[in-house]
RODO-2510 file (C-alpha; in nm, 4 decimals, decimal comma):
residues 435
     n   res          X          Y          Z
     1     m     2,0203     3,4396    -5,8211
     2     s     1,8430     3,1446    -5,9862
     3     f     1,9156     2,7851    -5,8858
     4     l     2,0093     2,7322    -6,2510
     5     d     2,2933     2,9822    -6,2342
     6     s     2,6454     2,8395    -6,2063
     7     v     2,8707     2,9429    -5,9220
     8     a     3,1882     3,1310    -6,0133
     9     p     3,4830     2,9057    -6,1085
    10     d     3,6823     3,0256    -5,8072
    11     y     3,3951     2,9600    -5,5637
    12     y     3,5401     2,6245    -5,4551
    13     t     3,8960     2,7507    -5,4118
    14     a     4,0041     2,7309    -5,0456
    15     q     3,6762     2,5583    -4,9465
    16     k     3,7141     2,2847    -4,6856
    17     a     3,5202     1,9615    -4,7211
    18     v     3,4066     1,6697    -4,5117
    19     v     3,4104     1,3641    -4,7377
    20     v     3,1802     1,0671    -4,6764
    21     g     3,2577     0,7192    -4,8081
    22     v     2,9810     0,4590    -4,7920
    23     f     3,0574     0,0858    -4,7951
    24     d     2,8128    -0,1654    -4,9354
    25     v     2,9025    -0,4579    -4,7100
    26     q     2,7481    -0,7038    -4,9566
    27     h     2,9843    -0,5938    -5,2355
    28     p     3,2942    -0,8173    -5,2718
    29     q     3,5289    -0,5204    -5,3266
    30     t     3,4546    -0,3427    -4,9981
    31     k     3,7079    -0,5256    -4,7815
    32     g     3,9669    -0,3193    -4,5998
    33     d     3,9686     0,0572    -4,5599
    34     y     3,7726     0,2915    -4,7824
    35     d     3,9934     0,4426    -5,0518
    36     f     3,9465     0,8194    -5,0588
    37     q     4,2304     0,8815    -5,3060
    38     e     4,0170     0,9387    -5,6156
    39     i     3,7556     1,1638    -5,4557
    40     r     4,0378     1,3617    -5,2922
    41     s     4,1947     1,4100    -5,6353
    42     l     3,8616     1,5188    -5,7823
    43     l     3,8148     1,7766    -5,5080
    44     k     4,1742     1,8943    -5,5395
    45     t     4,1053     1,9580    -5,9070
    46     l     3,8233     2,1899    -5,7958
    47     g     4,0493     2,3575    -5,5413
    48     v     3,8679     2,2028    -5,2435
    49     e     4,0699     2,0775    -4,9471
    50     t     3,9621     1,7530    -4,7798
    51     v     3,9862     1,8131    -4,4040
    52     f     3,7835     1,5261    -4,2556
    53     e     3,6871     1,1803    -4,3833
    54     v     3,4013     0,9654    -4,2598
    55     t     3,3086     0,6108    -4,3573
    56     q     3,0078     0,3943    -4,2927
    57     k     2,9266     0,0351    -4,3796
    58     r     2,5636    -0,0340    -4,4664
    59     r     2,3699    -0,3280    -4,5990
    60     k     2,1071    -0,0929    -4,7377
    61     l     2,1352     0,2795    -4,8034
    62     d     1,9100     0,4954    -4,5900
    63     p     1,6361     0,6378    -4,8187
    64     r     1,6335     0,9650    -4,6243
    65     y     2,0019     1,0479    -4,5812
    66     c     2,1895     0,7633    -4,7590
    67     i     2,3819     0,7325    -4,4288
    68     g     2,2485     0,6736    -4,0764
    69     s     2,1226     0,9564    -3,8551
    70     g     2,4022     0,8872    -3,6069
    71     k     2,6601     0,9431    -3,8803
    72     v     2,4869     1,2710    -3,9680
    73     d     2,5520     1,3899    -3,6127
    74     e     2,9161     1,2802    -3,6360
    75     i     2,9593     1,4802    -3,9568
    76     k     2,8116     1,7900    -3,7915
    77     v     3,0760     1,7648    -3,5182
    78     g     3,3491     1,7129    -3,7782
    79     m     3,2335     2,0168    -3,9727
    80     e     3,2487     2,2379    -3,6658
    81     t     3,5856     2,1020    -3,5518
    82     h     3,7520     2,1377    -3,8932
    83     e     3,5615     2,4496    -4,0027
    84     a     3,4334     2,2728    -4,3128
    85     s     3,1904     2,4466    -4,5485
    86     v     3,1077     2,1613    -4,7880
    87     v     3,0000     1,7982    -4,7436
    88     v     3,0811     1,5571    -5,0267
    89     v     2,9353     1,2049    -5,0507
    90     d     3,1443     0,9773    -5,2725
    91     q     2,8520     0,8242    -5,4582
    92     g     2,5292     0,9292    -5,6235
    93     l     2,2542     1,0710    -5,4045
    94     s     1,8855     1,0746    -5,4862
    95     p     1,7226     1,4198    -5,4962
    96     p     1,5489     1,3676    -5,1559
    97     q     1,8744     1,2458    -4,9958
    98     l     2,0652     1,5475    -5,1267
    99     n     1,8005     1,7948    -5,0107
   100     n     1,7646     1,6299    -4,6677
   101     l     2,1398     1,6391    -4,6075
   102     q     2,1582     2,0046    -4,7114
   103     a     1,8800     2,0870    -4,4688
   104     s     2,0556     1,8975    -4,1887
   105     f     2,4002     2,0484    -4,2427
   106     n     2,2834     2,3921    -4,3567
   107     c     2,5597     2,3990    -4,6179
   108     m     2,6348     2,2870    -4,9722
   109     v     2,6208     1,9085    -5,0183
   110     m     2,7638     1,7489    -5,3320
   111     d     2,7545     1,3903    -5,4479
   112     r     3,0117     1,2274    -5,6749
   113     t     2,8128     1,3120    -5,9874
   114     g     2,7882     1,6776    -5,8884
   115     v     3,1653     1,6994    -5,8324
   116     i     3,2449     1,5488    -6,1719
   117     l     2,9922     1,7744    -6,3449
   118     e     3,1483     2,0823    -6,1855
   119     i     3,4982     1,9776    -6,2980
   120     f     3,3694     1,9273    -6,6510
   121     r     3,2005     2,2681    -6,6409
   122     q     3,5203     2,4426    -6,5352
   123     h     3,7399     2,2622    -6,7881
   124     a     3,5136     2,2969    -7,0926
   125     k     3,6864     2,5300    -7,3391
   126     t     3,5165     2,4907    -7,6789
   127     n     3,1536     2,5771    -7,7558
   128     q     3,0745     2,2106    -7,8102
   129     a     3,2217     2,0998    -7,4772
   130     k     3,0427     2,3815    -7,2934
   131     t     2,7141     2,2832    -7,4583
   132     q     2,7605     1,9159    -7,3711
   133     v     2,8384     1,9906    -7,0072
   134     e     2,5512     2,2375    -6,9681
   135     i     2,2993     1,9812    -7,0966
   136     a     2,4284     1,7234    -6,8477
   137     r     2,4276     1,9787    -6,5633
   138     l     2,0701     2,0905    -6,6274
   139     e     1,9433     1,7317    -6,6572
   140     y     2,1132     1,6579    -6,3248
   141     l     1,9583     1,9648    -6,1577
   142     l     1,6010     1,9182    -6,2849
   143     p     1,4861     1,6543    -6,0306
   144     r     1,6869     1,8253    -5,7523
   145     m     1,5168     2,1615    -5,7634
   146     v     1,2574     2,0784    -5,4990
   147     g     1,3953     2,2023    -5,1703
   148     a     1,6544     2,4194    -5,3395
   149     w     1,4522     2,7285    -5,2553
   150     t     1,3477     2,8380    -4,9098
   151     h     1,1342     3,1199    -5,0482
   152     l     0,8500     2,9215    -5,2046
   153     e     0,5961     3,1989    -5,1633
   154     r     0,3594     3,2207    -5,4522
   155     q     0,4457     3,4753    -5,7163
   156     k     0,1869     3,7385    -5,7742
   157     g     0,0034     3,6871    -6,0971
   158     g     0,1211     3,9716    -6,3163
   159     g    -0,0483     4,1325    -6,6048
   160     g     0,2711     4,2192    -6,7850
   161     g     0,2579     3,9068    -6,9990
   162     g     0,6317     3,8452    -6,9615
   163     a     0,7754     3,4972    -7,0079
   164     f     0,8309     3,4567    -6,6329
   165     n     0,5051     3,6160    -6,5208
   166     r     0,2753     3,3595    -6,6787
   167     g     0,0859     3,1206    -6,4533
   168     m    -0,0928     3,2735    -6,1580
   169     g     0,0971     3,1993    -5,8363
   170     e     0,3809     3,0042    -5,9973
   171     k     0,6556     2,8936    -5,7589
   172     q     1,0166     2,9933    -5,8241
   173     v     1,1150     2,6277    -5,8518
   174     e     0,8529     2,5833    -6,1254
   175     v     0,9977     2,8813    -6,3084
   176     d     1,3434     2,7262    -6,2917
   177     r     1,2166     2,3903    -6,4118
   178     r     1,0501     2,5469    -6,7127
   179     r     1,3608     2,7499    -6,7904
   180     a     1,5760     2,4379    -6,7586
   181     r     1,3626     2,2333    -6,9977
   182     e     1,3536     2,5152    -7,2517
   183     k     1,7290     2,5615    -7,2305
   184     i     1,7950     2,1860    -7,2632
   185     h     1,5816     2,1799    -7,5780
   186     r     1,7763     2,4716    -7,7295
   187     l     2,1143     2,3246    -7,6350
   188     k     2,0305     1,9811    -7,7779
   189     s     1,9403     2,1432    -8,1097
   190     k     2,2728     2,3264    -8,0993
   191     l     2,4548     2,0022    -8,0150
   192     k     2,3015     1,8308    -8,3200
   193     q     2,4711     2,0922    -8,5392
   194     f     2,8045     2,0293    -8,3687
   195     s     2,7529     1,6568    -8,4247
   196     s     2,6826     1,7154    -8,7945
   197     d     3,0006     1,9216    -8,8247
   198     r     3,2034     1,6430    -8,6611
   199     t     3,0500     1,3898    -8,9010
   200     v     3,1733     1,5992    -9,1941
   201     q     3,5202     1,6201    -9,0375
   202     r     3,5286     1,2428    -8,9871
   203     r     3,4349     1,1852    -9,3514
   204     q     3,7239     1,4065    -9,4557
   205     r     3,9571     1,1889    -9,2476
   206     q     3,8425     0,8608    -9,4046
   207     k     4,1383     0,8698    -9,6418
   208     e     4,3766     0,8668    -9,3452
   209     f     4,4563     0,5993    -9,0897
   210     t     4,3331     0,6924    -8,7433
   211     v     4,4439     0,5868    -8,3956
   212     a     4,2462     0,6938    -8,0860
   213     l     4,3781     0,7283    -7,7319
   214     v     4,1328     0,5968    -7,4741
   215     g     4,1625     0,5238    -7,1043
   216     y     4,1010     0,6339    -6,7497
   217     t     4,1414     1,0021    -6,6695
   218     n     4,4957     1,1138    -6,5824
   219     s     4,6482     0,7968    -6,7285
   220     g     4,8886     1,0051    -6,9371
   221     k     4,7053     1,0206    -7,2710
   222     s     4,7910     1,3864    -7,3375
   223     s     5,1576     1,3297    -7,2479
   224     l     5,1628     1,0345    -7,4839
   225     m     5,0011     1,2410    -7,7597
   226     n     5,2678     1,5082    -7,7183
   227     a     5,5419     1,2463    -7,7331
   228     l     5,4032     1,0642    -8,0396
   229     t     5,3194     1,3782    -8,2378
   230     e     5,5733     1,6256    -8,0944
   231     s     5,2860     1,8679    -8,0327
   232     g     5,1921     2,1000    -7,7484
   233     v     4,8721     1,9480    -7,6090
   234     l     4,7872     2,0677    -7,2553
   235     v     4,9355     1,8379    -6,9901
   236     e     4,8327     1,8848    -6,6266
   237     d     4,8382     1,6561    -6,3257
   238     k     4,4631     1,7000    -6,2883
   239     l     4,1630     1,4826    -6,3549
   240     f     3,9814     1,5760    -6,6778
   241     a     4,2361     1,8467    -6,7663
   242     s     4,1246     1,8050    -7,1283
   243     l     3,7670     1,7445    -7,2481
   244     d     3,7845     1,8075    -7,6219
   245     a     3,8884     1,5530    -7,8806
   246     k     4,2147     1,6623    -8,0405
   247     v     4,3556     1,5358    -8,3708
   248     k     4,7266     1,5417    -8,4544
   249     t     4,9494     1,3718    -8,7126
   250     i     5,1878     1,1118    -8,5693
   251     d     5,4491     1,1629    -8,8415
   252     h     5,4136     1,4406    -9,0990
   253     h     5,6532     1,2609    -9,3326
   254     s     5,4750     0,9237    -9,3394
   255     r     5,2489     0,8286    -9,6282
   256     p     4,9679     0,7604    -9,5866
   257     r     4,9360     0,9785    -9,2786
   258     i     4,8404     0,8296    -8,9423
   259     l     4,6215     1,0605    -8,7324
   260     l     4,6140     1,0384    -8,3531
   261     i     4,2941     1,1365    -8,1676
   262     d     4,2888     1,2151    -7,7951
   263     t     3,9499     1,1627    -7,6282
   264     v     3,8000     1,2598    -7,2904
   265     g     3,9136     1,0394    -7,0038
   266     f     3,6888     0,7868    -6,8337
   267     i     3,6246     0,7479    -6,4603
   268     r     3,4416     0,5137    -6,2236
   269     n     3,0696     0,5889    -6,2061
   270     l     3,0901     0,8424    -6,4881
   271     p     2,7442     1,0041    -6,4907
   272     h     2,5215     0,8622    -6,7643
   273     s     2,4176     1,2158    -6,8566
   274     l     2,7814     1,2988    -6,9339
   275     v     2,8282     0,9823    -7,1383
   276     d     2,5178     1,0732    -7,3389
   277     s     2,6150     1,4398    -7,3772
   278     f     2,9732     1,3572    -7,4765
   279     r     2,8681     1,0752    -7,7088
   280     s     2,9518     1,2790    -8,0211
   281     t     3,3012     1,3441    -7,8808
   282     l     3,3484     0,9835    -7,7686
   283     e     3,2369     0,8682    -8,1131
   284     e     3,5688     0,9975    -8,2445
   285     a     3,7068     0,6721    -8,1051
   286     l     3,4460     0,4652    -8,2930
   287     t     3,5841     0,5643    -8,6334
   288     a     3,9438     0,4750    -8,5419
   289     d     4,1276     0,1861    -8,7024
   290     l     4,3129     0,1202    -8,3766
   291     l     4,2611     0,2115    -8,0100
   292     l     4,5555     0,2778    -7,7799
   293     n     4,4169     0,1749    -7,4407
   294     v     4,6371     0,3777    -7,2039
   295     i     4,6734     0,2529    -6,8458
   296     d     4,8498     0,4262    -6,5568
   297     t     5,0409     0,1242    -6,4271
   298     s     5,1668     0,3198    -6,1276
   299     d     4,8127     0,3480    -5,9899
   300     p     4,7356     0,0590    -5,7492
   301     h     4,3818     0,0441    -5,8918
   302     y     4,4877     0,0203    -6,2556
   303     r     4,3049    -0,3093    -6,3117
   304     e     3,9770    -0,1549    -6,1920
   305     h     4,0454     0,1396    -6,4236
   306     m     4,0855    -0,1047    -6,7145
   307     e     3,7443    -0,2516    -6,6323
   308     v     3,5892     0,0972    -6,6356
   309     t     3,7435     0,1709    -6,9765
   310     d     3,6130    -0,1586    -7,1157
   311     e     3,2669    -0,0821    -6,9759
   312     v     3,2499     0,2672    -7,1330
   313     l     3,3775     0,1377    -7,4681
   314     k     3,1072    -0,1276    -7,4608
   315     t     2,8454     0,1358    -7,3764
   316     i     2,9349     0,3508    -7,6784
   317     g     2,9802     0,0500    -7,9093
   318     g     3,3595     0,0629    -7,9418
   319     d     3,4533    -0,2726    -7,7891
   320     h     3,4941    -0,4357    -8,1335
   321     i     3,7789    -0,2061    -8,2472
   322     p     4,1323    -0,3554    -8,2336
   323     q     4,3216    -0,2404    -7,9241
   324     l     4,6863    -0,2033    -7,8337
   325     m     4,7287    -0,2064    -7,4559
   326     v     4,9721     0,0666    -7,3467
   327     y     5,0879     0,0321    -6,9860
   328     n     5,2157     0,3829    -6,9203
   329     k     5,4295     0,5439    -6,6467
   330     s     5,6743     0,2534    -6,6254
   331     d     5,9302     0,5012    -6,4857
   332     l     5,7192     0,5190    -6,1684
   333     i     5,7105     0,1408    -6,1200
   334     e     5,9548    -0,0354    -5,8898
   335     d     5,8568    -0,3831    -6,0118
   336     k     6,0557    -0,3998    -6,3367
   337     y     5,9249    -0,7506    -6,4086
   338     l     5,5675    -0,6278    -6,4364
   339     g     5,6064    -0,5450    -6,8043
   340     k     5,6913    -0,9075    -6,8839
   341     i     5,3672    -1,0459    -6,7407
   342     l     5,1153    -0,7901    -6,8669
   343     g     5,0271    -0,9753    -7,1826
   344     k     5,1614    -1,0536    -7,5262
   345     g     5,1600    -0,7628    -7,7681
   346     s     5,1153    -0,4989    -7,4972
   347     q     5,3481    -0,2011    -7,4569
   348     f     5,5111    -0,1274    -7,1198
   349     i     5,6415     0,2268    -7,1579
   350     s     5,7030     0,5734    -7,0208
   351     a     5,5835     0,8679    -7,2285
   352     n     5,8935     1,0498    -7,1023
   353     d     6,1370     0,7984    -7,2558
   354     p     6,2131     0,8620    -7,6276
   355     k     6,3128     0,4965    -7,6770
   356     d     5,9795     0,3771    -7,5416
   357     v     5,7921     0,6269    -7,7582
   358     k     5,9765     0,5029    -8,0695
   359     q     5,8934     0,1462    -7,9684
   360     l     5,5241     0,2369    -7,9470
   361     r     5,5349     0,4247    -8,2773
   362     d     5,6912     0,1176    -8,4421
   363     a     5,4148    -0,0990    -8,2948
   364     i     5,1524     0,1325    -8,4457
   365     d     5,3270     0,1189    -8,7837
   366     g     5,3461    -0,2579    -8,7534
   367     f     4,9712    -0,2849    -8,6959
   368     f     4,8961    -0,1072    -9,0221
   369     l     5,1756    -0,2788    -9,2165
   370     e     5,0103    -0,6159    -9,1517
   371     n     4,7376    -0,5120    -9,3963
   372     f     4,9680    -0,3770    -9,6670
   373     v     5,0422    -0,5550    -9,9919
   374     s     5,3453    -0,5138   -10,2122
   375     a     5,2998    -0,3829   -10,5673
   376     e     5,5164    -0,2858   -10,8647
   377     v     5,3857     0,0122   -11,0611
   378     s     5,5292     0,1211   -11,3969
   379     v     5,4409     0,4716   -11,5056
   380     p     5,5667     0,7287   -11,7593
   381     a     5,7763     0,9964   -11,5896
   382     e     5,5402     1,2699   -11,7054
   383     n     5,2315     1,1040   -11,5523
   384     h     5,2002     1,3114   -11,2376
   385     d     4,8534     1,1807   -11,1404
   386     v     4,9670     0,8255   -11,0648
   387     i     5,2972     0,9365   -10,9076
   388     s     5,1180     1,1903   -10,6889
   389     f     4,8639     0,9288   -10,5741
   390     m     5,1409     0,6860   -10,4760
   391     q     5,3273     0,9534   -10,2847
   392     k     5,0152     1,0453   -10,0894
   393     e     4,8596     0,7026   -10,0321
   394     c     5,1431     0,4469   -10,0472
   395     i     5,4742     0,3725    -9,8835
   396     v     5,7133     0,4293   -10,1722
   397     g     6,0316     0,2208   -10,1715
   398     e     6,2940     0,1815   -10,4409
   399     f     6,2332     0,2830   -10,8010
   400     s     6,4152     0,2274   -11,1274
   401     h     6,3844     0,3842   -11,4704
   402     q     6,4175     0,2641   -11,8270
   403     e     6,4135     0,5433   -12,0790
   404     t     6,1008     0,7470   -11,9884
   405     v     5,9271     0,4797   -11,7791
   406     l     5,9648     0,4713   -11,3995
   407     t     5,9025     0,1518   -11,2012
   408     y     5,8098     0,1977   -10,8351
   409     h     5,8074    -0,0661   -10,5623
   410     v     5,5339     0,0360   -10,3178
   411     l     5,3413    -0,0903   -10,0184
   412     v     4,9720    -0,0128   -10,0377
   413     h     4,7053    -0,0776    -9,7761
   414     q     4,4333    -0,3226    -9,8808
   415     n     4,1725    -0,0479    -9,8397
   416     k     4,3660     0,1714   -10,0881
   417     l     4,4518    -0,1003   -10,3406
   418     t     4,1281    -0,0661   -10,5371
   419     n     4,1831     0,3106   -10,5678
   420     l     4,5411     0,2604   -10,6888
   421     k     4,4274     0,0099   -10,9512
   422     r     4,1575     0,2510   -11,0695
   423     v     4,4047     0,5394   -11,1072
   424     v     4,6541     0,3185   -11,2933
   425     s     4,3856     0,1773   -11,5266
   426     k     4,3095     0,5268   -11,6594
   427     y     4,6356     0,5308   -11,8559
   428     e     4,7347     0,2767   -12,1194
   429     q     5,1091     0,3022   -12,0526
   430     c     5,0694     0,2388   -11,6795
   431     t     5,0814    -0,1127   -11,5333
   432     i     5,0538    -0,2628   -11,1867
   433     k     5,1702    -0,6025   -11,0574
   434     i     5,0698    -0,7344   -10,7161
   435     k     5,3492    -0,9397   -10,5566
***
């Protein structure tokens, strides 16, 4: 088995883990006890049970182990006592730190980045998502291959001329590195094609209004999408249950249509490789007219989650897009006054309450209506081009008729007004008045 090969999806099921939390005592947010809730949830998503938790406060991370050698001994005792088979460190480890810990514990060691990557790998369903995750995984593994093999005997120089027999005395780790770089190159070329396809799809949606759901993972975005669009998007109480951007229509009867896009959730310390790999998916949010920033208000760390969302949006260049703050899961909140102090224009809702969902839908409509203008269009009854355009692109109100001429009162978005005027100007008997 090559170091590049993925473990089976069920490998982690029923595994027991010792989890290590490291405090930076100089950081202002490290007061109190270490919060293991999020890393526990990440491991639960993988099927791993947390059986023992260890914390350590350090002014400077140990370059060899990240933690002190005394803590390493404590973890060894904890592993034996609790029959643990995996050690997880809730932060990023350098390649030497990861390899040294694996050598000390003689078991699999994962850092936070590795856990998130594995969840993404298991949850990727489409070809694009699988490609994005595999690029990130290989880029993560490349500098960590030293020490991954215990059999570093030199390969015999073969005369067969095969792709893996070149290079007299090549080490297995060198073979894997070359394979990884070649595969990354192929996958990035493949990803460019996916990106081009998405660009075409986005161009086709330019005639529609678009709203994108963004926010921390497991904040209830998929539940909200189901409620707003009455669709059947996967909803699971798991982190990163959905990785692919999904597009649904909020109301099939509204004109013009408003499309709702669900994007991958964010998380603290999201690996840069994943942000880069998923950039084409995250860019779905960049073309939106409005962002629904969904926050799980029932989570005690929701304000930190908001900061993470703001940081990722800034990283991908989406911080300039208008946002509607949606404080979700109000049904799980005991403090009923919280909704009154969360900020003007924000929505304090539960995706499970039809009244709240209607309230949010009205707020979305209201955002777009602010940029509509009122117009009166007179058109012969037999002119189907103008009538069809209004029905597709305008909000059609009352209409009256005088002999064979119909007069429509419509609301048209400022972005569509020029197009409406152009269609009307093609016909001498058609007129338009802006009110």
